[in-house]
N, C-alpha and C positions, 0 to 999 in steps of 0.2 A: 823149345827151339831144336832143330835138327841140323846136322852137318849138311854142307852143299857139296856136291861132287860136279866136277867140270868134266862133262862128256868128251870134251875134244882133248883132254890130258889124259883120261883113264885109259889104261892099256887093256883092261879087263883081265888082270892078273888073278882077281880074287883073294887076294892077302887080308884085304880089310873084311871080307864076308867072314873069313876064317877067324878072326880076330874078335869081331863085335860078340861083346858077353851077352847080349840081349836078343840076338839074331834080328838086328834092325836092318840089314844090310842084305841085298841079294843081287843076283846077275839078271839084267834083262838085255837081250840083244849084245852080249859080250861085253855090257857096262854096268858097273855098280851104280844100284839105285838104293836110297834110303827110305825105310818106312818112317817118316816124321813122327807117327805117333808112337812109334816104339823107341825111337832114339833117346838115349839118356845123356847125350852129349860128354860121354866119359873121354873122348879123344883118342881111344886106343887105335882107331882106324887111321886117324891123321898121323901117328906116328909110325905105322907100318907102310903107308902108301909110297911105293918107290918113285912116283913122278909127282908127288905133293898135289895130286887131283882134288884132295878132300880138305875142305876148311870149316871153320865155324862161322 
């Protein structure tokens, strides 16, 4: 299972991308996107998101 990103809440700051230990997150059209195959559900991105746009 991978994290879910609310596109309406994401402000495109990139904090989650920089935090992900397996590089499962990237920016597409100024919004965070998760590679579901790479995500290990560690929750690091959830903890750093300033707008709580990421959930399990």
